[in-house]
N, C-alpha and C positions, 0 to 999 in steps of 0.2 A: 663561736659563742655556744654552739650546741655542745661541743666537747667540754668546754669549761662548765656548763650547766650540769652535764652528766658527771663530771669529776666531783662537783660539789655534792651531788646526790650519792655518789659512791663513797664519799668520805664517811658517811654514817655507817657504812657496812664494813669499814676497816676494823681489823683486830687491834687490840691495845698495843701490841708489839709494832704493828705497822704505823700506828699513830706516833709512837715514841721514837722508833728507829725506822723511818720509812725508806732509807736508802743505805747503800753500802758506804762505809767511810771512804773518804777520798784518798787516793794513793799519791796525790801530788805533795811535793815538798812545800814548805811554807813560802819559799821564795817564788815557786811556781804559782801558788795560789795568789800571791800579791801581783804578780805579772798578769795573770788572767783577769784580776779585778781591774787593773789599770786599762787593759785592752777593752774591757766591757764598758768602762766609763767614758772612753773616747767617743766622740761623735763620728759615726761612719761616713765615709766618702762615697762608697759604691752604692748604686741604686738598690742592689739586692740586699746589701747590709742594712740600708735604711728601711727597707720593707720588712726585714726581720725584726726590727724594733717593735713593730706592731704585734708580733707573736711571742713576746717575752712571757706572756701569761701561760703559754703552752710548755714552758720549761719543765714544770713539775710533771706534766703529762708525759713528756718524752723521757724524763728520768725514770718514771714508773714503768713506762713501756720497755725501756732498755733493761731495767732490772728484771722484768718478767721474761724477756727474751733470754737474758743470761741464765736465769733459773731454769728455763725450758731446755736450753742447751746442756746445762749441767745434769739435768734429769735424764736427758737422752743418752748422755755418755755413761751415767750410772746404770741405766737400763741395759745398755750394750755390754758393759762390763759384767753385770749380773747374768746376762744371757750367755756370755762366754764362759763364765765360771760354772753355770748350770750345765752347759754342754760338756765341760771337762769332768764334772762330777758324774754325769751320766755314763761317760766312757769308762771311768774308773769302776763304777758299779757293774757295768757289763763285763769288764775284765774279771772282776772279783767273782761274779756269778758263773762265768765260763770256767774259771779255775775251780770253783766249788763243784760244778757238775762233773768235771774230769776226775776230781779226787773221789767222788762217789763211785765212779765206774771202775777204778783201780781196786783190785782185791786187797784186803787188808793183810791176809796171810801171804808169806813169801811162797813162790811157786816151788813145788818139790822137784828135785833133780832126778 
């Protein structure tokens, strides 16, 4: 109940984009969606599945939680890729500066014989 109350309070803080498009589009085919709907409409036989019926209100919470986790992982991967690229650029810059320093030491006039 506390999580649901907090979710209602947080709803006011959502951006317009989050209100309109709160989740990623489903990657399921239409026949897979229909099958999932049929499974959800069936009465559960297992005790755990019956207990889960009480927590259907948390479905939006878990969808948002999973979306946030996916975005977090994507940002971590992007950060790692940028750090790798930064390291490569630093190495290239060091090579360029080392080459420029060597060129300054070499005399511009050819050595007399």
